[in-house]
C-alpha positions in Angstrom: 25.4 -14.1 2.2 23.1 -16.6 0.5 19.6 -15.1 0.6 16.1 -16.6 0.1 13.8 -13.7 -1.0 10.1 -13.8 -0.3 7.9 -11.2 -2.0 4.9 -10.8 -4.3 3.9 -7.3 -5.6 5.6 -4.5 -7.5 6.7 -2.9 -4.2 9.1 -5.9 -3.5 10.8 -5.9 -7.0 13.3 -3.1 -6.3 14.4 -4.9 -3.1 14.9 -8.1 -5.0 16.9 -6.4 -7.7 19.0 -4.5 -5.3 20.0 -7.6 -3.4 20.9 -9.3 -6.6 23.2 -6.4 -7.5 24.9 -6.4 -4.1 27.6 -8.6 -2.8 24.9 -11.0 -1.6 23.5 -13.9 -3.6 19.8 -14.6 -4.0 19.5 -18.4 -4.2 15.8 -18.5 -4.9 12.6 -16.3 -4.9 9.4 -17.3 -3.2 6.1 -15.7 -4.3 2.4 -16.2 -3.9 0.8 -18.6 -6.5 -0.3 -17.2 -9.8 -3.8 -15.7 -9.4 -6.6 -14.6 -11.8 -6.1 -10.8 -12.2 -7.4 -8.6 -15.1 -10.6 -10.1 -16.5 -9.9 -13.4 -14.9 -6.6 -14.1 -16.7 -4.2 -16.0 -14.5 -1.0 -13.9 -14.3 2.3 -14.3 -12.5 3.0 -11.7 -9.8 5.6 -8.9 -10.3 8.3 -10.7 -8.2 7.9 -13.9 -10.1 8.3 -12.1 -13.4 11.3 -10.2 -12.2 13.0 -13.3 -10.7 12.5 -15.4 -13.8 13.9 -12.6 -16.0 17.1 -12.8 -13.8 17.3 -16.6 -14.0 16.4 -17.2 -10.4 14.6 -20.3 -9.2 11.0 -19.5 -8.2 9.0 -21.4 -5.6 5.3 -20.9 -5.0 3.3 -22.2 -2.1 -0.4 -22.1 -1.5 0.5 -22.3 2.2 4.2 -22.0 2.9 3.7 -23.4 6.4 2.8 -26.7 4.7 6.2 -28.1 3.6 7.8 -24.8 2.9 10.6 -25.2 5.4 11.6 -28.6 4.0 11.6 -27.3 0.4 13.7 -24.2 1.3 16.2 -26.0 3.5 18.0 -27.5 0.5 19.1 -24.0 -0.6 21.4 -23.7 2.5 20.7 -20.0 2.8 22.2 -17.7 5.5 19.2 -15.4 5.8 15.7 -15.0 4.5 14.2 -11.6 3.4 10.5 -10.9 3.2 9.0 -7.9 1.5 5.2 -7.8 1.1 5.1 -11.6 0.7 1.6 -12.0 2.0 1.8 -15.1 4.1 2.6 -15.6 7.8 5.7 -17.7 8.6 5.8 -20.3 11.4 8.6 -21.1 13.8 10.2 -23.6 11.5 10.6 -21.0 8.7 11.8 -18.3 11.1 14.6 -20.6 12.4 15.5 -22.1 9.1 18.6 -19.9 8.5 21.4 -18.7 10.7 20.3 -15.1 10.6 16.6 -15.7 10.6 14.1 -13.7 8.6 14.5 -9.9 7.9 11.4 -8.0 6.8 11.1 -4.8 4.8 8.0 -2.9 6.1 6.7 0.3 4.6 6.2 2.3 7.8 8.1 3.7 10.7 7.4 0.9 13.1 5.9 0.4 15.6 3.4 2.7 13.9 1.2 1.2 11.2 1.8 -2.5 11.7 -0.2 -4.6 9.3 -0.4 -5.2 5.5 -1.6 -1.8 4.3 0.6 0.8 6.0 1.0 3.1 3.0 -2.8 3.5 2.4 -3.6 4.1 6.0 -0.8 6.6 6.6 -2.3 8.8 3.8 -5.9 8.3 4.9 -4.9 9.3 8.4 -3.3 12.5 7.2 0.3 11.6 8.2 3.0 14.0 6.9 6.0 11.6 7.4 6.3 7.9 6.8 9.2 5.6 5.9 10.6 2.1 5.7 11.8 -0.2 8.5 13.9 -3.4 8.3 13.2 -5.7 11.2 13.9 -9.2 12.5 10.7 -11.2 12.0 9.1 -12.9 15.0 5.9 -14.8 15.5 4.0 -11.6 16.4 2.8 -9.4 13.6 5.4 -6.8 12.8 6.7 -6.9 16.4 10.3 -7.9 15.8 13.4 -5.8 16.7 14.1 -2.8 14.5 17.4 -2.9 12.6 17.2 0.2 10.4 14.8 2.9 9.4 14.6 5.7 6.8 11.9 8.4 6.8 10.2 10.2 3.9 8.0 13.3 3.7 4.6 12.7 2.3 4.0 15.3 -0.4 0.8 17.4 -0.6 -1.8 15.6 -2.7 0.4 12.5 -3.0 -1.6 9.3 -3.6 -0.9 5.8 -2.2 0.3 4.7 -5.6 2.8 7.6 -5.9 4.0 7.0 -2.4 4.5 3.3 -3.1 6.8 4.3 -6.0 8.9 6.5 -3.8 9.1 4.1 -0.8 10.0 1.0 -2.8 13.5 2.1 -3.8 14.1 3.4 -0.3 13.3 -0.1 1.0 15.7 -1.6 -1.5 18.5 0.6 -0.3 17.7 -0.1 3.3 17.6 -3.9 2.9 21.1 -4.0 1.3 22.5 -1.8 4.1 20.8 -4.2 6.6 22.3 -7.3 5.1 25.7 -5.8 4.9 25.5 -4.9 8.6 24.3 -8.3 9.6 27.1 -9.9 7.7 29.9 -7.7 9.1 28.4 -7.9 12.7 27.6 -4.2 13.0 23.8 -4.6 12.9 21.9 -3.4 16.0 18.5 -4.8 17.0 16.3 -2.4 19.0 13.0 -3.7 20.6 9.9 -1.8 19.6 8.1 0.4 22.0 4.8 -1.4 22.4 3.2 1.7 23.9 3.5 3.5 20.5 2.3 0.6 18.4 -0.6 0.9 16.1 -2.2 -1.7 13.8 -4.2 -1.3 10.7 -5.9 -4.2 8.8 -5.4 -5.3 5.2 -7.2 -3.1 2.8 -10.1 -4.8 1.0 -12.0 -3.7 -2.1 -15.1 -2.8 -0.1 -13.0 -0.4 2.0 -13.1 2.1 -0.8 -16.7 2.9 -0.1 -17.3 6.6 0.7 -18.9 7.6 3.9 -20.6 11.1 3.4 -20.3 11.7 7.1 -16.5 12.1 6.7 -15.0 15.5 7.2 -13.7 17.2 4.1 -10.1 16.7 5.1 -10.7 13.0 5.8 -12.5 12.6 2.5 -9.7 14.2 0.5 -7.1 12.0 2.2 -9.3 9.0 1.7 -9.4 9.6 -2.0 -5.6 9.9 -2.1 -5.1 6.8 0.1 -7.4 4.5 -1.9 -5.7 5.5 -5.3 -5.1 3.5 -7.4 -6.7 0.6 -5.5 -9.5 0.0 -4.6 -10.4 3.6 -5.5 -12.9 5.8 -3.7 -16.4 5.0 -4.9 -20.1 5.3 -4.2 -23.3 5.0 -6.1 -24.9 7.9 -8.1 -28.2 7.4 -9.7 -27.8 3.6 -9.1 -24.5 3.5 -11.0 -21.0 3.1 -9.6 -19.3 6.5 -9.3 -15.6 6.6 -8.8 -13.7 9.7 -7.5 -10.1 9.7 -8.5 -9.0 13.2 -7.3 -10.5 15.7 -5.0 -9.6 18.8 -2.9 -11.3 20.9 -0.2 -13.3 23.9 -1.3 -11.3 26.9 -0.1 -12.8 29.5 2.1 -12.1 32.2 -0.5 -14.1 30.4 -3.2 -17.7 31.5 -3.7 -20.5 29.1 -2.7 -24.2 29.8 -3.4 -25.6 28.1 -0.3 -24.7 28.1 3.3 -25.8 24.5 4.0 -25.7 21.3 2.0 -26.7 17.8 3.2 -23.8 15.3 3.6 -23.7 13.2 0.5 -25.3 15.8 -1.8 -23.9 16.5 -5.2 -23.6 20.3 -5.9 -22.8 21.8 -9.3 -22.1 25.5 -9.3 -19.8 27.8 -11.2 -18.9 25.0 -13.6 -17.4 22.8 -10.9 -18.5 19.5 -9.3 -18.8 19.2 -5.5 -19.7 16.7 -2.8 -21.0 17.8 0.5 -19.4 16.2 3.6 -20.1 16.5 7.3 -18.4 19.9 7.6 -18.2 21.4 4.2 -17.7 20.8 0.5 -15.1 19.0 -1.5 -14.3 19.8 -5.1 -14.4 16.6 -7.2 -11.5 17.1 -9.7 -11.6 13.8 -11.5 -14.4 11.3 -11.6 -15.8 8.3 -13.5 -19.4 7.1 -13.8 -20.0 3.5 -14.5 -20.0 2.9 -18.3 -18.2 6.2 -19.0 -14.7 7.5 -19.3 -12.5 9.0 -16.6 -12.9 12.8 -16.8 -12.5 16.1 -15.0 -15.1 17.2 -12.6 -15.8 20.2 -14.8 -16.5 18.0 -17.8 -18.8 15.8 -15.8 -20.7 18.8 -14.5 -21.2 20.1 -18.0 -22.6 16.8 -19.3 -24.6 15.7 -16.2 -26.4 18.8 -14.9 -29.2 16.5 -13.7 -26.8 15.2 -11.0 -27.1 18.5 -9.1 -28.9 18.0 -5.8 -28.7 14.2 -6.1 -27.6 12.2 -3.1 -24.8 9.6 -3.3 -25.4 6.1 -2.0 -23.0 3.7 -0.4 
């Protein structure tokens, strides 16, 4: 089949490459416009770079609903595939091709609808996640499910690490889905709305640490916000990033019975943060203006932080 591929970040690149290597033909790629990224430099997104390296035509729309259907119609595609594209399609785009629009979504729908399913699954302590291919409709992630594949979330796994494992799974699934659509064996199963959950797009400000979290929630929060936007707070008026953390085990010694939520505690050479129900060991941190380092190294060089309260 002739495929128009719509995607933007790294997560979508394996799906684009897999379709290009399959029996199907990608006739063009559509991505978000180039944006300022590192230090304000305007940079092409990952999908644009990959598409251009494979000699594919690339189209970019500030708002694809303004003229996108007319521009894409000339490619005479059989189906459109979206994978973390980042814009909402209207009825004209959804009905542009014979087989409509197929989306690759990084959750086991109907759970975790929305644009940040990987981060929220980890933050919420899920043990299993996966990828769904679905027929896109006007409702957000509400279309019929075509195929799903599940994946165990590993202990301590960060959102970035889970991204890297889910992306090739999505690539495999979309090719299987396109094959099934072409040969007529695809099934379309309505989602169970009673099981649906929705989580909003993750923003930079969402990385702010709430000291009233439980220890378990905090550890999962650090994992789920890594690598972006990262878990952060203020310590002594400076930005303080926490890259890795774990719960203090019950068999580990602790000099005090009670700490205040948000209090930094340094004891036995380790760096800790008090939460609503206990202490977390801060394994890797970074203070504004300094290097990323182990919690032990930070504790050794910043003994004055002991007893200080973090700020949001």
